[in-house]
C-alpha positions as a Python dict, from the first residue, in 0.01 Angstrom:
ca = {
    (1, 'X'): (0, 0, 0),
    (2, 'X'): (302, 228, 9),
    (3, 'X'): (265, 313, -356),
    (4, 'X'): (-103, 392, -301),
    (5, 'X'): (-5, 692, -92),
    (6, 'X'): (204, 819, -377),
    (7, 'X'): (-86, 821, -620),
    (8, 'X'): (-378, 928, -400),
    (9, 'X'): (-424, 1279, -538),
    (10, 'X'): (-396, 1180, -903),
    (11, 'X'): (-611, 869, -846),
    (12, 'X'): (-891, 1060, -677),
    (13, 'X'): (-913, 1308, -962),
    (14, 'X'): (-901, 1037, -1220),
    (15, 'X'): (-1156, 821, -1040),
    (16, 'X'): (-1425, 1075, -1109),
    (17, 'X'): (-1345, 1059, -1476),
    (18, 'X'): (-1334, 680, -1470),
    (19, 'X'): (-1662, 613, -1290),
    (20, 'X'): (-1842, 914, -1429),
    (21, 'X'): (-1739, 780, -1770),
    (22, 'X'): (-2004, 847, -2026),
    (23, 'X'): (-2218, 1009, -1758),
    (24, 'X'): (-2066, 1352, -1809),
    (25, 'X'): (-2230, 1642, -1989),
    (26, 'X'): (-2171, 1647, -2361),
    (27, 'X'): (-2118, 2017, -2430),
    (28, 'X'): (-2049, 2328, -2224),
    (29, 'X'): (-2333, 2512, -2397),
    (30, 'X'): (-2593, 2277, -2241),
    (31, 'X'): (-2525, 2390, -1885),
    (32, 'X'): (-2804, 2510, -1662),
    (33, 'X'): (-2925, 2861, -1722),
    (34, 'X'): (-2925, 2942, -1348),
    (35, 'X'): (-2574, 3085, -1361),
    (36, 'X'): (-2648, 3275, -1678),
    (37, 'X'): (-2929, 3452, -1497),
    (38, 'X'): (-2664, 3638, -1298),
    (39, 'X'): (-2519, 3788, -1615),
    (40, 'X'): (-2618, 4103, -1797),
    (41, 'X'): (-2866, 4043, -2076),
    (42, 'X'): (-2646, 4258, -2294),
    (43, 'X'): (-2346, 4029, -2265),
    (44, 'X'): (-2203, 3981, -2616),
    (45, 'X'): (-2084, 3639, -2722),
    (46, 'X'): (-1770, 3796, -2859),
    (47, 'X'): (-1658, 3964, -2538),
    (48, 'X'): (-1283, 4012, -2527),
    (49, 'X'): (-1085, 3711, -2416),
    (50, 'X'): (-954, 3743, -2062),
    (51, 'X'): (-580, 3777, -2028),
    (52, 'X'): (-614, 3516, -1752),
    (53, 'X'): (-721, 3258, -2013),
    (54, 'X'): (-363, 3189, -2127),
    (55, 'X'): (-298, 2816, -2111),
    (56, 'X'): (24, 2809, -1906),
    (57, 'X'): (-95, 2471, -1785),
    (58, 'X'): (211, 2321, -1617),
    (59, 'X'): (318, 2640, -1441),
    (60, 'X'): (-6, 2706, -1251),
    (61, 'X'): (-208, 2386, -1279),
    (62, 'X'): (-174, 2330, -907),
    (63, 'X'): (-356, 2656, -841),
    (64, 'X'): (-654, 2551, -1053),
    (65, 'X'): (-676, 2208, -890),
    (66, 'X'): (-647, 2351, -538),
    (67, 'X'): (-921, 2604, -611),
    (68, 'X'): (-1165, 2335, -716),
    (69, 'X'): (-1068, 2101, -432),
    (70, 'X'): (-1239, 2345, -194),
    (71, 'X'): (-1577, 2347, -374),
    (72, 'X'): (-1887, 2277, -165),
    (73, 'X'): (-2083, 1960, -221),
    (74, 'X'): (-2423, 2118, -266),
    (75, 'X'): (-2537, 2269, -594),
    (76, 'X'): (-2640, 2590, -417),
    (77, 'X'): (-2293, 2646, -275),
    (78, 'X'): (-2129, 2569, -609),
    (79, 'X'): (-2348, 2826, -777),
    (80, 'X'): (-2275, 3080, -503),
    (81, 'X'): (-1899, 3034, -542),
    (82, 'X'): (-1916, 3065, -919),
    (83, 'X'): (-2107, 3390, -889),
    (84, 'X'): (-1851, 3511, -630),
    (85, 'X'): (-1574, 3466, -886),
    (86, 'X'): (-1703, 3772, -1067),
    (87, 'X'): (-1527, 3869, -1387),
    (88, 'X'): (-1425, 4223, -1475),
    (89, 'X'): (-1355, 4169, -1842),
    (90, 'X'): (-1571, 4463, -1953),
    (91, 'X'): (-1429, 4711, -1701),
    (92, 'X'): (-1222, 5015, -1793),
    (93, 'X'): (-862, 4930, -1875),
    (94, 'X'): (-934, 4601, -2051),
    (95, 'X'): (-766, 4644, -2387),
    (96, 'X'): (-675, 4429, -2685),
    (97, 'X'): (-475, 4222, -2742),
    (98, 'X'): (-417, 4123, -2376),
    (99, 'X'): (-774, 4161, -2253),
    (100, 'X'): (-836, 4134, -1880),
    (101, 'X'): (-496, 4060, -1727),
    (102, 'X'): (-449, 3976, -1362),
    (103, 'X'): (-153, 3738, -1328),
    (104, 'X'): (-130, 3796, -951),
    (105, 'X'): (-494, 3693, -903),
    (106, 'X'): (-602, 4006, -715),
    (107, 'X'): (-955, 3968, -853),
    (108, 'X'): (-987, 3596, -787),
    (109, 'X'): (-1221, 3662, -493),
    (110, 'X'): (-1471, 3825, -733),
    (111, 'X'): (-1521, 4116, -491),
    (112, 'X'): (-1647, 4423, -676),
    (113, 'X'): (-1563, 4637, -372),
    (114, 'X'): (-1198, 4529, -373),
    (115, 'X'): (-1182, 4573, -750),
    (116, 'X'): (-1322, 4927, -728),
    (117, 'X'): (-1080, 5017, -448),
    (118, 'X'): (-780, 4889, -643),
    (119, 'X'): (-896, 5061, -960),
    (120, 'X'): (-929, 5390, -769),
    (121, 'X'): (-575, 5347, -637),
    (122, 'X'): (-447, 5259, -985),
    (123, 'X'): (-598, 5577, -1129),
    (124, 'X'): (-432, 5791, -862),
    (125, 'X'): (-94, 5623, -900),
    (126, 'X'): (-118, 5663, -1276),
    (127, 'X'): (-198, 6035, -1247),
    (128, 'X'): (88, 6093, -1004),
    (129, 'X'): (325, 5900, -1232),
    (130, 'X'): (215, 6102, -1537),
    (131, 'X'): (284, 6425, -1347),
    (132, 'X'): (622, 6292, -1228),
    (133, 'X'): (717, 6178, -1578),
    (134, 'X'): (627, 6516, -1722),
    (135, 'X'): (826, 6672, -1437),
    (136, 'X'): (1131, 6490, -1569),
    (137, 'X'): (1068, 6565, -1936),
    (138, 'X'): (935, 6925, -1941),
    (139, 'X'): (1240, 7112, -1803),
    (140, 'X'): (1463, 6923, -2047),
    (141, 'X'): (1260, 7070, -2335),
    (142, 'X'): (1144, 7410, -2207),
    (143, 'X'): (1413, 7490, -1954),
    (144, 'X'): (1355, 7618, -1600),
    (145, 'X'): (1130, 7905, -1486),
    (146, 'X'): (1307, 8241, -1456),
    (147, 'X'): (1349, 8399, -1112),
    (148, 'X'): (1348, 8255, -763),
    (149, 'X'): (1188, 7941, -625),
    (150, 'X'): (1257, 8070, -273),
    (151, 'X'): (1358, 8439, -253),
    (152, 'X'): (1416, 8412, 123),
    (153, 'X'): (1664, 8129, 70),
    (154, 'X'): (1812, 8288, -243),
    (155, 'X'): (1721, 7970, -437),
    (156, 'X'): (1653, 8015, -810),
    (157, 'X'): (1454, 7768, -1021),
    (158, 'X'): (1770, 7729, -1228),
    (159, 'X'): (1954, 7607, -916),
    (160, 'X'): (1727, 7303, -877),
    (161, 'X'): (1865, 7001, -1067),
    (162, 'X'): (1638, 6775, -1266),
    (163, 'X'): (1524, 6441, -1129),
    (164, 'X'): (1608, 6276, -798),
    (165, 'X'): (1882, 6528, -718),
    (166, 'X'): (1608, 6792, -676),
    (167, 'X'): (1487, 6624, -355),
    (168, 'X'): (1772, 6776, -154),
    (169, 'X'): (1708, 7124, -297),
    (170, 'X'): (1335, 7174, -239),
    (171, 'X'): (1288, 7399, 67),
    (172, 'X'): (1060, 7300, 357),
    (173, 'X'): (790, 7542, 240),
    (174, 'X'): (792, 7366, -99),
    (175, 'X'): (732, 7029, 62),
    (176, 'X'): (450, 7188, 260),
    (177, 'X'): (283, 7309, -60),
    (178, 'X'): (318, 6964, -218),
    (179, 'X'): (160, 6793, 84),
    (180, 'X'): (-117, 7056, 101),
    (181, 'X'): (-207, 6997, -265),
    (182, 'X'): (-214, 6621, -211),
    (183, 'X'): (-446, 6668, 89),
    (184, 'X'): (-672, 6901, -116),
    (185, 'X'): (-705, 6638, -390),
    (186, 'X'): (-800, 6377, -131),
    (187, 'X'): (-1055, 6575, 76),
    (188, 'X'): (-1210, 6812, -181),
    (189, 'X'): (-1421, 6532, -328),
    (190, 'X'): (-1640, 6258, -186),
    (191, 'X'): (-1451, 5946, -296),
    (192, 'X'): (-1663, 5689, -116),
    (193, 'X'): (-1773, 5377, -305),
    (194, 'X'): (-2012, 5446, -591),
    (195, 'X'): (-1938, 5819, -625),
    (196, 'X'): (-1808, 5967, -955),
    (197, 'X'): (-1479, 6057, -782),
    (198, 'X'): (-1430, 5694, -674),
    (199, 'X'): (-1437, 5607, -1046),
    (200, 'X'): (-1185, 5879, -1128),
    (201, 'X'): (-1424, 6160, -1225),
    (202, 'X'): (-1323, 6464, -1020),
    (203, 'X'): (-1521, 6700, -1243),
    (204, 'X'): (-1216, 6811, -1442),
    (205, 'X'): (-1375, 6775, -1786),
    (206, 'X'): (-1040, 6804, -1957),
    (207, 'X'): (-975, 6458, -1810),
    (208, 'X'): (-1330, 6326, -1836),
    (209, 'X'): (-1644, 6459, -2012),
    (210, 'X'): (-2016, 6516, -1958),
    (211, 'X'): (-2109, 6255, -2217),
    (212, 'X'): (-2089, 5908, -2054),
    (213, 'X'): (-1933, 5738, -2357),
    (214, 'X'): (-1676, 6014, -2404),
    (215, 'X'): (-1598, 6001, -2032),
    (216, 'X'): (-1549, 5624, -2049),
    (217, 'X'): (-1315, 5661, -2347),
    (218, 'X'): (-1112, 5933, -2178),
    (219, 'X'): (-1079, 5743, -1851),
    (220, 'X'): (-976, 5426, -2039),
    (221, 'X'): (-708, 5624, -2223),
    (222, 'X'): (-598, 5780, -1895),
    (223, 'X'): (-565, 5435, -1734),
    (224, 'X'): (-349, 5314, -2022),
    (225, 'X'): (-132, 5627, -2011),
    (226, 'X'): (-105, 5602, -1633),
    (227, 'X'): (18, 5243, -1657),
    (228, 'X'): (277, 5348, -1911),
    (229, 'X'): (381, 5637, -1687),
    (230, 'X'): (418, 5408, -1383),
    (231, 'X'): (661, 5194, -1583),
    (232, 'X'): (836, 5503, -1720),
    (233, 'X'): (889, 5680, -1390),
    (234, 'X'): (1031, 5368, -1224),
    (235, 'X'): (1273, 5334, -1516),
    (236, 'X'): (1368, 5700, -1486),
    (237, 'X'): (1423, 5668, -1109),
    (238, 'X'): (1648, 5366, -1163),
    (239, 'X'): (1851, 5518, -1445),
    (240, 'X'): (1873, 5852, -1264),
    (241, 'X'): (1996, 5686, -945),
    (242, 'X'): (2245, 5473, -1136),
    (243, 'X'): (2388, 5725, -1379),
    (244, 'X'): (2284, 6071, -1262),
    (245, 'X'): (2045, 6128, -1550),
    (246, 'X'): (1721, 5969, -1671),
    (247, 'X'): (1836, 5972, -2036),
    (248, 'X'): (2096, 6098, -2277),
    (249, 'X'): (2433, 5987, -2404),
    (250, 'X'): (2648, 5771, -2175),
    (251, 'X'): (2925, 6019, -2241),
    (252, 'X'): (2725, 6272, -2038),
    (253, 'X'): (2695, 6046, -1733),
    (254, 'X'): (3009, 6187, -1575),
    (255, 'X'): (2866, 6165, -1223),
    (256, 'X'): (2780, 5795, -1245),
    (257, 'X'): (2967, 5562, -1007),
    (258, 'X'): (3016, 5332, -1307),
    (259, 'X'): (3247, 5599, -1452),
    (260, 'X'): (3511, 5496, -1199),
    (261, 'X'): (3571, 5163, -1375),
    (262, 'X'): (3476, 5200, -1741),
    (263, 'X'): (3838, 5235, -1853),
    (264, 'X'): (3964, 4948, -1641),
    (265, 'X'): (4111, 4625, -1777),
    (266, 'X'): (3847, 4376, -1890),
    (267, 'X'): (3607, 4633, -2039),
    (268, 'X'): (3564, 4507, -2393),
    (269, 'X'): (3340, 4577, -2690),
    (270, 'X'): (3061, 4521, -2760),
    (271, 'X'): (2939, 4479, -2400),
    (272, 'X'): (3151, 4751, -2240),
    (273, 'X'): (3153, 4773, -1862),
    (274, 'X'): (2916, 4499, -1745),
    (275, 'X'): (2813, 4456, -1383),
    (276, 'X'): (2458, 4316, -1374),
    (277, 'X'): (2488, 4223, -1005),
    (278, 'X'): (2579, 4581, -914),
    (279, 'X'): (2900, 4499, -726),
    (280, 'X'): (3051, 4834, -826),
    (281, 'X'): (2743, 5044, -750),
    (282, 'X'): (2913, 5183, -438),
    (283, 'X'): (3188, 5335, -657),
    (284, 'X'): (3460, 5204, -423),
    (285, 'X'): (3792, 5174, -607),
    (286, 'X'): (3931, 4963, -321),
    (287, 'X'): (3653, 4705, -353),
    (288, 'X'): (3688, 4704, -731),
    (289, 'X'): (4064, 4644, -711),
    (290, 'X'): (4017, 4361, -461),
    (291, 'X'): (3757, 4190, -680),
    (292, 'X'): (3968, 4237, -993),
    (293, 'X'): (4267, 4079, -816),
    (294, 'X'): (4048, 3783, -719),
    (295, 'X'): (3911, 3755, -1073),
    (296, 'X'): (4264, 3739, -1215),
    (297, 'X'): (4363, 3460, -976),
    (298, 'X'): (4048, 3259, -1040),
    (299, 'X'): (4098, 3301, -1414),
    (300, 'X'): (4459, 3182, -1396),
    (301, 'X'): (4366, 2879, -1183),
    (302, 'X'): (4081, 2795, -1422),
    (303, 'X'): (4311, 2821, -1725),
    (304, 'X'): (4557, 2581, -1560),
    (305, 'X'): (4273, 2343, -1467),
    (306, 'X'): (4127, 2355, -1819),
    (307, 'X'): (4467, 2279, -1969),
    (308, 'X'): (4502, 2001, -1711),
    (309, 'X'): (4195, 1839, -1862),
    (310, 'X'): (4292, 1895, -2225),
    (311, 'X'): (4671, 1833, -2235),
    (312, 'X'): (4684, 1464, -2135),
    (313, 'X'): (4410, 1391, -2390),
    (314, 'X'): (4643, 1523, -2664),
    (315, 'X'): (4996, 1445, -2543),
    (316, 'X'): (4934, 1150, -2316),
    (317, 'X'): (5078, 1107, -1964),
    (318, 'X'): (5436, 1151, -1842),
    (319, 'X'): (5645, 831, -1844),
    (320, 'X'): (5761, 684, -1514),
    (321, 'X'): (5634, 714, -1159),
    (322, 'X'): (5437, 989, -992),
    (323, 'X'): (5513, 829, -655),
    (324, 'X'): (5785, 559, -662),
    (325, 'X'): (5730, 481, -293),
    (326, 'X'): (5362, 411, -359),
    (327, 'X'): (5431, 240, -691),
    (328, 'X'): (5202, 494, -861),
    (329, 'X'): (5276, 572, -1227),
    (330, 'X'): (5159, 886, -1404),
    (331, 'X'): (4969, 654, -1640),
    (332, 'X'): (4772, 518, -1343),
    (333, 'X'): (4617, 858, -1267),
    (334, 'X'): (4287, 903, -1453),
    (335, 'X'): (4199, 1230, -1621),
    (336, 'X'): (3961, 1477, -1457),
    (337, 'X'): (3779, 1451, -1126),
    (338, 'X'): (3863, 1084, -1084),
    (339, 'X'): (4228, 1187, -1030),
    (340, 'X'): (4139, 1340, -692),
    (341, 'X'): (4132, 999, -525),
    (342, 'X'): (4465, 892, -681),
    (343, 'X'): (4693, 1187, -593),
    (344, 'X'): (4908, 1087, -292),
    (345, 'X'): (4932, 1301, 20),
    (346, 'X'): (5276, 1429, -80),
    (347, 'X'): (5128, 1547, -410),
    (348, 'X'): (4858, 1749, -231),
    (349, 'X'): (5134, 1891, -12),
    (350, 'X'): (5325, 2012, -318),
    (351, 'X'): (5009, 2167, -467),
    (352, 'X'): (4934, 2356, -144),
    (353, 'X'): (5298, 2464, -111),
    (354, 'X'): (5296, 2609, -465),
    (355, 'X'): (4971, 2793, -393),
    (356, 'X'): (5124, 2938, -76),
    (357, 'X'): (5438, 3041, -266),
    (358, 'X'): (5232, 3228, -525),
    (359, 'X'): (5052, 3410, -244),
    (360, 'X'): (5348, 3511, -24),
    (361, 'X'): (5634, 3552, -273),
    (362, 'X'): (5501, 3889, -387),
    (363, 'X'): (5372, 4199, -214),
    (364, 'X'): (5008, 4202, -324),
    (365, 'X'): (4890, 4496, -116),
    (366, 'X'): (4678, 4764, -283),
    (367, 'X'): (4860, 4964, -550),
    (368, 'X'): (5145, 4717, -607),
    (369, 'X'): (5210, 4562, -952),
    (370, 'X'): (5122, 4216, -815),
    (371, 'X'): (4784, 4345, -698),
    (372, 'X'): (4713, 4433, -1062),
    (373, 'X'): (4824, 4087, -1180),
    (374, 'X'): (5188, 4164, -1267),
    (375, 'X'): (5400, 3906, -1085),
    (376, 'X'): (5704, 3984, -1297),
    (377, 'X'): (5653, 3686, -1530),
    (378, 'X'): (5704, 3876, -1854),
    (379, 'X'): (5568, 3589, -2061),
    (380, 'X'): (5232, 3684, -1911),
    (381, 'X'): (5291, 4059, -1903),
    (382, 'X'): (5561, 4281, -2058),
    (383, 'X'): (5800, 4565, -1976),
    (384, 'X'): (5619, 4801, -2211),
    (385, 'X'): (5312, 4946, -2031),
    (386, 'X'): (5086, 4931, -2338),
    (387, 'X'): (5189, 4575, -2423),
    (388, 'X'): (5140, 4477, -2059),
    (389, 'X'): (4792, 4629, -2059),
    (390, 'X'): (4702, 4439, -2377),
    (391, 'X'): (4833, 4110, -2239),
    (392, 'X'): (4657, 4145, -1905),
    (393, 'X'): (4333, 4237, -2082),
    (394, 'X'): (4363, 3925, -2298),
    (395, 'X'): (4442, 3718, -1990),
    (396, 'X'): (4130, 3847, -1814),
    (397, 'X'): (3915, 3752, -2114),
    (398, 'X'): (4075, 3408, -2141),
    (399, 'X'): (4039, 3357, -1767),
    (400, 'X'): (3667, 3435, -1784),
    (401, 'X'): (3628, 3184, -2065),
    (402, 'X'): (3827, 2926, -1867),
    (403, 'X'): (3608, 2976, -1558),
    (404, 'X'): (3303, 2891, -1768),
    (405, 'X'): (3486, 2602, -1937),
    (406, 'X'): (3611, 2433, -1621),
    (407, 'X'): (3272, 2448, -1452),
    (408, 'X'): (3119, 2286, -1762),
    (409, 'X'): (3391, 2020, -1759),
    (410, 'X'): (3338, 1949, -1388),
    (411, 'X'): (2966, 1908, -1442),
    (412, 'X'): (2995, 1682, -1747),
    (413, 'X'): (3275, 1482, -1588),
    (414, 'X'): (3074, 1427, -1270),
    (415, 'X'): (2766, 1332, -1469),
    (416, 'X'): (2912, 1106, -1735),
    (417, 'X'): (3266, 1019, -1632),
    (418, 'X'): (3429, 1228, -1903),
    (419, 'X'): (3449, 1597, -1988),
    (420, 'X'): (3386, 1533, -2361),
    (421, 'X'): (3364, 1270, -2627),
    (422, 'X'): (3106, 1036, -2773),
    (423, 'X'): (2829, 918, -2542),
    (424, 'X'): (2916, 566, -2653),
    (425, 'X'): (3242, 608, -2464),
    (426, 'X'): (3076, 708, -2135),
    (427, 'X'): (3071, 353, -2006),
    (428, 'X'): (3134, 461, -1647),
    (429, 'X'): (2841, 703, -1632),
    (430, 'X'): (2565, 620, -1379),
    (431, 'X'): (2316, 704, -1656),
    (432, 'X'): (2434, 390, -1835),
    (433, 'X'): (2237, 183, -1584),
    (434, 'X'): (1905, 297, -1733),
    (435, 'X'): (1966, 385, -2099),
    (436, 'X'): (1814, 58, -2223),
    (437, 'X'): (1513, 72, -1994),
    (438, 'X'): (1153, 108, -2110),
    (439, 'X'): (1058, 462, -2202),
    (440, 'X'): (1392, 556, -2360),
    (441, 'X'): (1290, 678, -2703),
    (442, 'X'): (1451, 858, -2996),
    (443, 'X'): (1534, 1135, -3055),
    (444, 'X'): (1571, 1236, -2689),
    (445, 'X'): (1711, 912, -2554),
    (446, 'X'): (1745, 876, -2177),
    (447, 'X'): (1630, 1207, -2032),
    (448, 'X'): (1657, 1294, -1664),
    (449, 'X'): (1715, 1671, -1632),
    (450, 'X'): (1634, 1665, -1259),
    (451, 'X'): (1906, 1405, -1195),
    (452, 'X'): (1681, 1154, -1015),
    (453, 'X'): (1893, 866, -1143),
    (454, 'X'): (2231, 1024, -1071),
    (455, 'X'): (2282, 789, -775),
    (456, 'X'): (2269, 490, -1013),
    (457, 'X'): (2031, 305, -781),
    (458, 'X'): (1833, 43, -972),
    (459, 'X'): (1594, 7, -675),
    (460, 'X'): (1506, 376, -680),
    (461, 'X'): (1472, 369, -1059),
    (462, 'X'): (1235, 70, -1047),
    (463, 'X'): (1023, 236, -777),
    (464, 'X'): (994, 559, -975),
    (465, 'X'): (917, 370, -1297),
    (466, 'X'): (638, 178, -1117),
    (467, 'X'): (493, 509, -995),
    (468, 'X'): (524, 663, -1342),
    (469, 'X'): (332, 372, -1497),
    (470, 'X'): (49, 408, -1244),
    (471, 'X'): (27, 783, -1285),
    (472, 'X'): (26, 742, -1662),
    (473, 'X'): (-256, 485, -1651),
    (474, 'X'): (-465, 699, -1417),
    (475, 'X'): (-408, 1002, -1639),
    (476, 'X'): (-508, 811, -1952),
    (477, 'X'): (-832, 701, -1784),
    (478, 'X'): (-899, 1054, -1662),
    (479, 'X'): (-829, 1201, -2006),
    (480, 'X'): (-1067, 954, -2168),
    (481, 'X'): (-1319, 1039, -1895),
    (482, 'X'): (-1311, 1397, -2020),
    (483, 'X'): (-1325, 1310, -2390),
    (484, 'X'): (-1567, 1013, -2411),
    (485, 'X'): (-1891, 1183, -2292),
    (486, 'X'): (-1827, 1471, -2531),
    (487, 'X'): (-1837, 1220, -2820),
    (488, 'X'): (-2083, 949, -2706),
    (489, 'X'): (-2308, 1143, -2470),
    (490, 'X'): (-2427, 1010, -2135),
    (491, 'X'): (-2554, 674, -2020),
    (492, 'X'): (-2934, 671, -1989),
    (493, 'X'): (-3101, 619, -1654),
    (494, 'X'): (-2997, 688, -1296),
    (495, 'X'): (-2653, 709, -1144),
    (496, 'X'): (-2810, 699, -799),
    (497, 'X'): (-3181, 601, -795),
    (498, 'X'): (-3207, 662, -419),
    (499, 'X'): (-3083, 1019, -463),
    (500, 'X'): (-3280, 1071, -785),
    (501, 'X'): (-2953, 1152, -963),
    (502, 'X'): (-2944, 1075, -1336),
    (503, 'X'): (-2624, 1028, -1533),
    (504, 'X'): (-2735, 1327, -1741),
    (505, 'X'): (-2732, 1542, -1424),
    (506, 'X'): (-2358, 1497, -1373),
    (507, 'X'): (-2161, 1774, -1546),
    (508, 'X'): (-1839, 1705, -1730),
    (509, 'X'): (-1498, 1758, -1572),
    (510, 'X'): (-1414, 1906, -1234),
    (511, 'X'): (-1770, 2021, -1172),
    (512, 'X'): (-1867, 1652, -1134),
    (513, 'X'): (-1679, 1636, -803),
    (514, 'X'): (-1971, 1796, -616),
    (515, 'X'): (-2226, 1560, -780),
    (516, 'X'): (-2077, 1215, -714),
    (517, 'X'): (-2266, 1056, -422),
    (518, 'X'): (-2088, 908, -121),
    (519, 'X'): (-2143, 556, -250),
    (520, 'X'): (-1971, 657, -573),
    (521, 'X'): (-1663, 775, -387),
    (522, 'X'): (-1670, 447, -196),
    (523, 'X'): (-1662, 252, -523),
    (524, 'X'): (-1376, 465, -653),
    (525, 'X'): (-1169, 410, -339),
    (526, 'X'): (-1253, 39, -337),
    (527, 'X'): (-1134, 2, -696),
    (528, 'X'): (-812, 187, -617),
    (529, 'X'): (-753, -44, -320),
    (530, 'X'): (-827, -351, -535),
    (531, 'X'): (-568, -242, -793),
    (532, 'X'): (-310, -198, -517),
    (533, 'X'): (-363, -520, -317),
    (534, 'X'): (-478, -769, -583),
    (535, 'X'): (-124, -811, -714),
    (536, 'X'): (215, -865, -555),
    (537, 'X'): (395, -545, -654),
    (538, 'X'): (715, -603, -461),
    (539, 'X'): (1049, -545, -636),
    (540, 'X'): (1120, -785, -919),
    (541, 'X'): (763, -906, -971),
    (542, 'X'): (585, -868, -1308),
    (543, 'X'): (334, -626, -1149),
    (544, 'X'): (618, -406, -1027),
    (545, 'X'): (719, -369, -1394),
    (546, 'X'): (361, -285, -1494),
    (547, 'X'): (241, -633, -1599),
    (548, 'X'): (-83, -696, -1407),
    (549, 'X'): (-178, -985, -1634),
    (550, 'X'): (-413, -775, -1849),
    (551, 'X'): (-278, -895, -2184),
    (552, 'X'): (-465, -623, -2368),
    (553, 'X'): (-207, -392, -2211),
    (554, 'X'): (86, -632, -2225),
    (555, 'X'): (136, -970, -2396),
    (556, 'X'): (261, -1320, -2332),
    (557, 'X'): (548, -1272, -2577),
    (558, 'X'): (835, -1085, -2400),
    (559, 'X'): (921, -866, -2702),
    (560, 'X'): (557, -777, -2768),
    (561, 'X'): (510, -701, -2397),
    (562, 'X'): (813, -474, -2400),
    (563, 'X'): (682, -289, -2705),
    (564, 'X'): (335, -248, -2552),
    (565, 'X'): (466, -127, -2217),
    (566, 'X'): (699, 119, -2391),
    (567, 'X'): (406, 257, -2592),
    (568, 'X'): (196, 274, -2276),
    (569, 'X'): (468, 473, -2098),
    (570, 'X'): (482, 723, -2383),
    (571, 'X'): (103, 754, -2394),
    (572, 'X'): (90, 789, -2017),
    (573, 'X'): (340, 1074, -2026),
    (574, 'X'): (130, 1250, -2287),
    (575, 'X'): (-183, 1190, -2080),
    (576, 'X'): (-21, 1334, -1767),
    (577, 'X'): (48, 1654, -1959),
    (578, 'X'): (-301, 1647, -2113),
    (579, 'X'): (-499, 1598, -1791),
    (580, 'X'): (-312, 1874, -1610),
    (581, 'X'): (-390, 2107, -1901),
    (582, 'X'): (-756, 2000, -1890),
    (583, 'X'): (-774, 2055, -1514),
    (584, 'X'): (-629, 2402, -1552),
    (585, 'X'): (-847, 2510, -1842),
    (586, 'X'): (-1157, 2355, -1683),
    (587, 'X'): (-1090, 2531, -1354),
    (588, 'X'): (-1028, 2860, -1530),
    (589, 'X'): (-1306, 2863, -1788),
    (590, 'X'): (-1555, 2589, -1697),
    (591, 'X'): (-1461, 2365, -1991),
    (592, 'X'): (-1154, 2169, -2094),
    (593, 'X'): (-1180, 2287, -2456),
    (594, 'X'): (-1385, 2486, -2704),
    (595, 'X'): (-1426, 2844, -2814),
    (596, 'X'): (-1407, 3110, -2544),
    (597, 'X'): (-1731, 3250, -2683),
    (598, 'X'): (-1899, 2924, -2574),
    (599, 'X'): (-1778, 2946, -2216),
    (600, 'X'): (-2098, 3110, -2102),
    (601, 'X'): (-2098, 2915, -1776),
    (602, 'X'): (-1742, 3012, -1685),
    (603, 'X'): (-1703, 3200, -1355),
    (604, 'X'): (-1501, 3453, -1553),
    (605, 'X'): (-1814, 3529, -1757),
    (606, 'X'): (-2042, 3557, -1458),
    (607, 'X'): (-2208, 3869, -1321),
    (608, 'X'): (-2032, 4130, -1527),
    (609, 'X'): (-2275, 4386, -1392),
    (610, 'X'): (-2380, 4307, -1036),
}
């Protein structure tokens, strides 16, 4: 029963599809009209597609499943929850081609009050951002006002810099005026729920209009412009803080902290000075020099390590003994990571001694030649300053490449037993243990990006394969449970005569969960238990490998059985992807397929106008 616990969630979902079978509703357009009664009579069939409709099934399928797991059993509660998930697809701000877009799910509760409050806040933020953006742009085009901003302080408008630097120049009385104007905007209008001001209409007809349609158009345009301005002002703040100006030629950014390092070694076209992590944002030349010194050392070590991988592949090993006392020949030391276990203690001592010599044989304090990478080895540098600069710049670039190369070699060596070469030569790789197993198919071959099989354990592989087979079978049944009633219709008669429940009353998909009677769930669980305990599924048994004796799935002939099980694995993998996509789309729209215009029963369609 241990494997039963691993498949409970998937089995429960699939059981509905299995035992509902042909009992599910045949088309989303035949749903009860009760939910439609909550919608506006003017709802067009061609309403814009919600931005939330996007079928990113694998990324957020869990959210859709979890949402429907909490549905009430009674039809009244299901209806109430659907109506609560009110859509806002015809509200201001919904624009093609995205439509209604709420990736964070703020509107998932369907609360019109919360939506109105957030929309009111969005309008205000957009207006403030438009003013701030224009505050950046206008003085660049028109120049500053003549005269004094504060005569008492002797502060002229021309003395106030543009952008963030102005914050330190505005006098206290100026901040007071700004705060007073903000307070006036807040208290001069009744902005309680349902008022024109709550919807953004403050009576300034240059922003809105007396005509309702014109007002709606203007406010929609203002929302779009406000969103653009919110993005713009954040970008301006960032660029201003980073470079000292919100725009212009990099040559004008003389006050930027990045200026301190743009002519340093390692700055190369076409990227130029590149510091995406912002290590140099503090402008500290001491920190930059320390990091550059470290980068040089790491690059040199990585170049030596990379050559240590490559050279013996080309030239072969040294003749003779690495350690005569231990009887260890150079030829006995494998290439790459495997050599770590072969190097004798005296060898590690020599390596550490050489590292220490490199560290202490030169004065590497700040400002010395060694701190800048010049250890006096003229083969690496040169006596001529320009030649030295060129060589050190080339060394930095090669060191960066070597750091990437050696990490790639370490990874591939650890994974396959070699840093390169034909896969056919990777006989020591732990992946070899499973490359001829069921489910390995061209053109991908054996594929385990998560590294589950990296330990090479055949027991763990067999256990996971057994689980994969079960999940695949359950998903195939569940997928067919979605598809079959759409094609064949429903079984006639009653699903539960005692409850007066007909097969035709059970909707298709996730909505069926609330309709299945308790006895139905009992049958589903009983069948799951039967599948688990009716066969010996311990390691090494036919059932553990997926052969339950149902020859329609397998076969008596070993080769035919292998072919059938391989095909079943592939189909099961496809079904696992398919059922998750169906769950997500069903949870989001009320149907696992079809035209959005037909999703009239979707909670996203419901109650557009409360």
